[in-house]
Every structure is written in C-alpha cells, then in structure tokens.
N, C-alpha and C positions, 0 to 999 in steps of 0.2 A: 303813849299817845292816847288821846281821848277821841272816841269815835260815838257818834251817834247812829242808832238803828231804827229804821220804822217799817211797817208795813208797805210794800211797793203798791202802786196803784197803777192804772194804763198810761197816765200822764207821765210816769217815769220811764216809758217803752225807749223812746229816742236814747236818752242818757244810757240806760242799759244796754241798749244795742251797740252803742258807741264803744263801750267797754268789752262787751262781748266779742266783736270784730277785731278790736285790737288785743285781746288776749288769746281768741281760739283761731284768728285769722282763717285758715283752711278749712276748719271744720265748726265754724260758727252757725249757731243757730240762725234761722231765718225770721225776720220782722214777724212774718204771719205765725210761725211758731210759737215765737216768745210771745206775741199778742194773745195767743189762744191761752197760754200757761197762766198768764196775768189775770185772764178773765174766768178761769175755771174756779168752781166752789170747792175743788178738790185739792187744789194748790194753795200754797204759803208762801210767798216771796218777801224778801227782805232787801232793803238798800241801806246801806252805810255811806256816810259822808262826816267831815270835820265839822264841829259845831260852828267854827267860825268861817267855814265856806258851804253852807248848806246846797248852795247849787250845782256843787261838784261832787257828783257821785264817785266815791272810791272802791264801792264793792257792792255785790249782790248776791243772793242766793235763792236758790229754790228748793221746796219740797213738794212731792206729790204723796197726798196721805188721805184717802177718804176714810171717814170715821171708820173705825174698827177694823181696817185693814192694814196690810203693811205699809209701810212708809218707803220712799225713794227720794234721795238727794237728787235732782234732777241737774243742778248746776251750781256753782260758784265759781266768782271770778274776783280777785282782789288787782287793784291798780299797781303796777310795778312798783311805784314810789312807796306803797304802803304796805308790802310783803315784809314778812318776819318782824311784825309788829303786834301780832297777835290778834288781827282783824279775821283771818279766816277760821280761826278758832272759837271766835265769838260769833262769826255766823254759824257755823256749825253747831256749837251749844244751843244757839236759839233755835235752829231748825230741829235738832234732836228734842229739846223741851216741847216744840208744837207736836210733834210726832206722839209724845206721851200724852199729851193732852188729848190727841185725836184717838188714844189708845191703840197705836199700832204695837204689834209685838215685837217686831224688828224693822230695821233700817237698812235698806241696801243702797248701793252706790257702785259707779264704774270710774274706775281712774285710770289713766294713760299709763302704760307700763314705763314710758320714758319721763315720768315725773315723780322722781323719789322724793321730793319735798312734800307733795301733796299725799303719798302714800303714809310717809313717816308722821304725818298730822292726824290721819285718820285712824292709823294704829294706835297713835297716844290716846286717841279718844274712845278706844275699844273695838274698833273695827276690826274684824280677821277676814283675811283674803279667802273665798270659797270656791273661787272658779276663775277661769281665764277666757275672754272672748278673743279668739284669733282675729287679726283684721278688722278690729270693731270701730277705729276710727279712720274714717277716709277723707281723703284720698290717699293720707300717709301710711295706709295699711300698718296702723300702730294697733297693738294689742290691748284690750281691757282687762285690767283686774278688778274682778267683780268682788266686793266685800260686804259684810255683813255686821250689823251691830244688833244684837238681842237688846230687847228692852225689858225691864222689870215691870211687871203688870201686878198691880196688888188686887188679889182677891177679896171679893166682897166678904166681910166678915159673916160667919155662919150665925143663924139665929140663936140666941140663947135659949135653953130650955123652958124658961119662962115665957117665951115669947111665942113658942109652938102652941 
C-alpha cells in the first residue's frame, strides 16, 4: 500500500487529535500538549495519508530532538485499518533519519508493556530495552518499557598532515 508522508503543521492538530483519542483513549495527549509539540522548534512531526484521500489522516509520529542532543520518539499512531502494512515502520524510519540529521547520538522511546506488536517493531529497527517505568501509563497503571537506539555518528575527518 502506498502512503504519502509530509511534515505536520498546526493545521493538522484536529486530525491528529482525532486519531490520538481513538488510538490511546484513556491516556491520550491533550489538545494543548499536542499543539505545543507541533509548534516547537525542537520537534519534528509527520502525518501520513493515502494519495487518493489526502484529507484523511491515517498516521502520525513525532520526534523531540534538539540539535546535538538525544532524540526521543514522542508518539506514533496508525489508524487500525492501516496497521500491519508498513506505515509504522516508515514513520519510525523517517523520524530516525531526522534524529541523525539533528546529530542525535541516540533515540529513546517508551512503549506500553502490553503492546507486543509495537515492541516487536522497535526491536526490528534496532532499539533495545534498557529500563522499565512501573505504572507509567495512567490511569491504567501499565508499565512502560524504555528502549534506546544508538545512532552512528560520523566523526569529522582528521586533517591531512599537509593541511596542518
């Protein structure tokens, strides 16, 4: 299945929140929090849609990554009808690429302990579990598995002896 992905804008807030609330129900972000995320210079949010229906949002994802700092996947959601079609992987790959552009040395994320499909996706992308946050997701009191992906940073070439 083909998807188009573009950078999110504040005009996408309502569509993002509709998917956010439908996906995360009791632990969905607030409109205010998501609006702040979309407007921050340190975040990078993407939205996805089918080419023939650009008005219907089928996924979104966000990265917090100040230039030169660590990156953190803030959120990712894919509409139920679009799951298991590669969209989540595509969104994650784009966020990881952006973290690399911003020179992050690693990317972190939290994933619900009761979401094995997401955990499997993250592991397949190279993330490793490094910790557990007990009762992180409220009000359900669900643990979060903290995962990390080290990024390869190319070191600047050493100057040639002739350049010194």
